[in-house]
C-alpha positions in Angstrom: 86.7 165.7 41.2 84.3 162.7 41.6 84.4 160.2 38.7 81.0 159.4 37.1 79.6 156.6 35.0 77.9 157.3 31.7 74.2 157.6 31.7 73.9 154.5 29.4 76.1 152.4 31.8 73.9 153.6 34.7 70.7 152.8 32.9 71.8 149.3 31.9 73.5 148.5 35.2 70.8 150.0 37.5 68.0 148.6 35.3 69.6 145.1 35.6 70.0 145.5 39.4 66.3 146.6 39.8 65.2 143.6 37.8 67.4 141.2 39.7 65.0 140.7 42.6 62.0 139.8 40.3 64.3 137.6 38.2 65.4 135.7 41.4 61.7 135.2 42.2 60.3 134.4 38.7 63.0 132.3 37.1 62.1 129.2 39.1 58.3 129.7 39.1 57.7 127.0 36.4 59.5 124.5 38.7 57.1 125.0 41.6 55.0 121.9 40.8 58.2 120.0 40.1 59.6 121.0 43.5 56.4 119.9 45.2 56.9 116.4 43.7 60.7 116.3 44.1 60.5 116.9 47.9 57.1 115.2 48.2 55.4 118.1 50.0 52.2 120.1 49.8 51.6 123.1 47.4 51.4 125.5 50.4 54.7 124.3 51.7 56.3 124.6 48.3 55.0 128.1 48.0 56.9 128.9 51.3 60.1 128.8 49.2 58.6 131.8 47.3 57.5 133.4 50.6 61.0 132.9 52.1 62.6 134.7 49.1 60.2 137.6 49.2 60.4 138.2 52.9 64.2 138.0 52.5 63.9 140.7 49.8 61.9 142.8 52.1 64.0 142.5 55.3 67.3 142.7 53.3 66.4 146.1 52.0 65.8 147.3 55.6 69.3 146.2 56.5 71.2 147.2 53.4 69.5 150.5 52.6 70.6 152.4 55.8 74.1 150.8 55.6 74.5 152.2 52.1 73.6 155.6 53.5 76.5 155.4 55.9 79.2 153.4 54.1 78.3 154.1 50.4 76.4 152.2 47.7 79.3 150.3 46.1 80.7 148.4 49.0 77.2 147.5 50.3 76.3 146.1 46.8 79.6 144.1 46.6 79.0 142.4 50.0 75.4 141.6 49.3 76.3 140.0 45.9 78.9 137.8 47.5 76.4 136.5 50.1 74.0 135.9 47.3 76.4 133.7 45.4 77.2 131.6 48.6 73.5 131.1 49.4 72.7 130.1 45.8 75.4 127.4 45.9 73.9 126.0 49.1 70.4 125.9 47.5 71.7 123.8 44.7 72.8 121.2 47.2 69.8 121.3 49.8 68.5 117.8 50.8 65.0 119.0 51.8 62.4 121.7 51.4 63.0 123.2 54.9 66.6 124.0 54.2 65.6 125.4 50.8 63.1 127.8 52.5 65.8 129.0 54.9 68.4 129.6 52.2 65.8 131.1 49.9 65.3 133.6 52.7 69.1 134.3 52.8 69.3 134.5 49.0 66.4 137.0 48.9 68.0 139.1 51.7 71.2 139.4 49.8 69.5 140.0 46.4 67.7 142.9 48.1 71.0 144.9 47.9 70.5 145.1 44.1 67.0 146.5 44.5 67.5 149.0 47.2 70.8 150.4 45.9 69.5 150.8 42.3 66.8 153.2 43.6 69.1 155.0 46.0 71.7 155.6 43.3 69.0 157.0 41.0 68.0 159.4 43.7 71.6 160.3 44.4 72.1 161.3 40.7 68.8 162.6 39.5 65.9 164.8 40.7 62.5 166.1 39.6 61.3 165.2 36.1 64.6 163.7 35.1 64.5 161.3 38.1 60.9 160.3 37.2 61.9 159.6 33.6 64.9 157.6 34.7 62.8 155.7 37.1 60.4 155.0 34.3 63.2 153.6 32.1 64.4 151.5 35.0 60.9 150.1 35.4 60.8 149.2 31.7 64.1 147.3 32.0 62.7 145.9 35.2 59.6 144.6 33.4 61.7 142.6 31.0 62.7 140.3 33.9 59.3 138.6 34.3 59.0 138.3 30.5 62.4 136.5 30.1 62.7 134.6 33.3 59.8 132.1 33.2 60.6 131.3 29.5 64.2 130.7 30.5 63.1 128.8 33.5 60.9 126.5 31.5 63.7 126.0 29.0 66.1 125.0 31.7 63.6 122.7 33.3 63.1 121.1 29.9 66.8 120.3 29.4 67.8 119.8 33.0 66.4 119.9 36.5 65.4 122.6 39.0 69.0 122.9 40.2 70.0 124.2 36.7 67.8 127.2 37.3 69.8 128.2 40.4 73.1 127.6 38.6 72.0 130.3 36.1 71.1 132.6 38.9 74.5 132.1 40.4 76.2 132.9 37.0 74.1 136.1 36.7 75.0 137.1 40.2 78.7 136.6 39.5 78.5 138.7 36.3 76.8 141.6 38.3 79.5 141.3 40.9 82.2 141.8 38.3 80.4 144.7 36.7 80.0 146.3 40.1 83.7 147.0 40.2 83.3 149.4 37.3 80.6 151.3 39.1 81.7 154.7 40.4 80.4 155.5 43.9 77.3 157.8 43.7 77.1 158.9 47.3 79.7 161.5 48.2 81.5 161.1 51.5 80.2 164.5 52.7 76.6 163.3 52.1 76.9 160.1 54.1 75.1 159.7 57.4 77.1 160.6 60.5 76.9 159.0 64.0 76.5 155.4 65.0 75.1 152.5 63.0 72.1 152.5 65.4 71.3 156.1 64.5 71.5 155.2 60.9 68.9 152.4 61.3 66.6 154.8 63.3 66.4 156.9 60.1 64.5 154.0 58.5 61.6 154.7 60.9 62.1 158.5 60.7 61.0 158.5 57.1 57.6 156.9 58.1 56.7 160.2 59.8 56.3 161.7 56.4 52.6 160.9 55.8 52.7 161.3 52.0 55.6 159.0 51.8 54.0 156.4 54.0 50.7 156.4 52.0 52.5 156.1 48.7 54.6 153.1 50.1 51.4 151.4 51.2 49.8 151.9 47.8 52.8 150.1 46.4 52.6 147.4 49.1 49.0 146.5 48.5 49.3 146.6 44.7 52.3 144.3 45.0 50.2 142.1 47.2 47.8 141.6 44.3 50.8 141.0 42.0 52.4 138.3 44.2 49.0 136.7 44.7 49.0 136.2 41.0 52.6 135.1 40.8 52.2 132.5 43.5 48.9 131.1 42.3 49.5 131.2 38.5 51.6 128.1 38.1 49.0 126.0 39.9 46.0 127.6 38.2 47.4 127.6 34.7 49.5 124.5 34.7 48.0 122.1 37.3 44.3 123.0 36.8 44.0 124.2 33.2 46.8 121.8 32.0 49.0 124.3 30.2 52.4 123.0 29.4 55.4 124.6 31.1 56.2 126.4 27.9 52.7 127.8 27.4 52.6 128.9 31.0 55.8 130.8 30.5 54.4 132.5 27.5 51.4 133.6 29.4 53.5 134.8 32.3 55.8 136.6 29.9 52.8 138.3 28.2 51.6 139.5 31.6 55.1 140.8 32.4 54.9 142.7 29.1 51.6 144.3 30.4 53.6 145.8 33.3 56.1 147.3 30.8 53.2 148.7 28.6 51.5 150.2 31.6 54.7 151.8 32.9 55.5 153.2 29.4 52.0 154.7 29.0 52.2 156.2 32.5 55.4 158.1 31.5 53.3 160.3 29.2 51.0 161.3 32.1 51.5 163.1 35.4 51.7 161.0 38.5 48.1 161.7 39.7 46.5 160.6 36.4 48.8 157.6 36.2 47.8 156.5 39.7 44.1 157.1 39.0 44.2 154.9 35.9 46.2 152.2 37.6 44.3 151.8 40.8 40.9 152.0 39.0 41.9 149.4 36.4 43.2 147.0 39.1 40.0 147.3 41.2 37.7 146.8 38.2 39.7 143.9 36.9 39.9 142.2 40.3 36.1 142.3 40.5 35.6 140.6 37.1 38.4 138.2 37.8 36.7 137.1 41.0 33.7 135.9 39.0 35.7 134.4 36.2 37.8 132.3 38.6 35.1 131.3 41.0 32.9 130.2 38.1 35.8 128.2 36.6 35.5 129.8 33.2 37.8 129.6 30.2 41.6 129.9 30.6 41.5 132.4 27.8 39.3 134.8 29.9 41.5 134.2 33.0 44.6 135.1 31.0 43.0 138.3 29.7 42.1 139.4 33.2 45.6 138.6 34.5 47.0 140.8 31.7 44.7 143.7 32.5 45.4 143.4 36.2 49.2 143.7 35.6 48.6 146.5 33.1 47.0 148.5 35.9 49.9 147.6 38.2 52.3 149.0 35.5 50.7 152.4 35.8 51.2 152.5 39.6 54.8 151.1 39.7 57.1 154.0 38.7 54.7 156.9 39.6 54.3 155.8 43.3 58.0 155.0 43.7 59.3 158.3 42.2 56.9 160.4 44.2 57.8 158.6 47.4 61.6 158.8 46.8 61.4 162.5 45.8 59.7 163.3 49.1 62.6 161.8 51.1 65.6 162.8 49.0 68.0 163.4 51.9 67.6 159.9 53.2 67.5 158.0 49.9 68.9 154.7 51.3 66.4 154.5 54.2 63.5 155.6 52.0 64.4 153.1 49.3 64.6 150.4 52.1 61.0 151.2 53.2 59.7 151.3 49.6 61.2 147.8 49.1 60.4 146.4 52.5 56.7 146.8 52.7 55.7 145.6 49.2 57.9 142.5 49.3 57.1 141.7 52.9 53.4 142.0 52.1 53.9 139.9 49.0 55.6 137.3 51.1 52.7 137.2 53.5 50.1 137.0 50.7 51.8 134.3 48.6 50.9 131.3 50.9 47.4 132.5 51.4 46.4 131.7 47.8 47.3 128.0 48.5 44.8 127.7 51.4 41.6 125.8 50.5 40.2 126.2 47.0 42.9 128.1 45.1 40.3 129.8 42.8 38.5 131.3 45.8 41.5 132.2 47.8 43.3 133.8 44.9 40.4 135.8 43.7 39.6 137.1 47.2 43.2 138.0 47.9 43.6 139.9 44.6 40.3 141.7 45.1 41.1 142.8 48.7 44.5 144.0 47.8 43.2 146.0 44.8 40.4 147.5 46.9 42.7 148.7 49.6 45.1 150.1 47.0 42.3 152.2 45.5 41.1 153.4 48.9 44.6 154.5 49.8 44.9 156.4 46.6 41.7 158.3 47.3 43.1 159.3 50.7 46.4 160.6 49.0 44.4 162.5 46.4 42.2 164.1 49.0 45.1 165.1 51.4 47.6 166.2 48.8 
């Protein structure tokens, strides 16, 4: 008889794993201006460290998701966490920004294991309404990461240097690795993929033939594009331009992270269709107003309110789109989870440096508006077809 973990253990463990990727991204956000000065490089080049991490998170899920379908979730997670620890150690010692970009990519690729496997395990163990509610709980825990991480990052920056932030990431990664040995494998041997590893990877592209799945993944991708446009630009808009202290910036960033949690919680009381309607509509409307607020260089108070509402809308989309997509590809959970993770983070990685081109107010507002507009259009297509 297969041993099982308790539901509480799974909730806490999988929730922490699902929040690990955002934590890796957000903890060092307050140090971006500091990194720019430390390495004496441009804002756009500094933002490439963020891009490297996010593209790594995207591609890593494509690699690890199918492997976990073939060899199991536990061993795949253990290996990815070991690589994460090694890459984090190198980042602490890097002599220039270029090496940091490379190892941020490796760090992100390995941290991807936590993200992709947390979703796959949830799909292994739950289905239907129970899976949707569990996904919702995961997303609430996931939403705590952007609340805690910038506050912690600013605190670490205040008492030490940017390297201290990566020391903490290494410690958290080590703790997760130790806990991982308590985790009971969720994918039974008889349910694992047969055939060669090449066949296993081809399953990644097989799931894209499911039109509903693909459209839902693209909804997540473009909504995440708006999110990462905000993440990448906010330190420079709020700290450099408006002059907020590192601590005040982290409070604003934490409040916006709370908006994601609130949106996700409110969506749990709605069906997926209504949740996506509210989320996509709110993001589009907010992005239009935000465009005028930013380009007219109005009060930082108004900017923060609009950022909060934008992420509130994103919270409505997050769990609903993911659970619907995963439920439509239950038999290939690892590959489906890989695609759900790849497109949003890859797209976020592409979007991030765009907000640093030219006038950051114009580039940020245009990027967020276009991403929100496409998200809304894709939802209208899904609603019409299904």
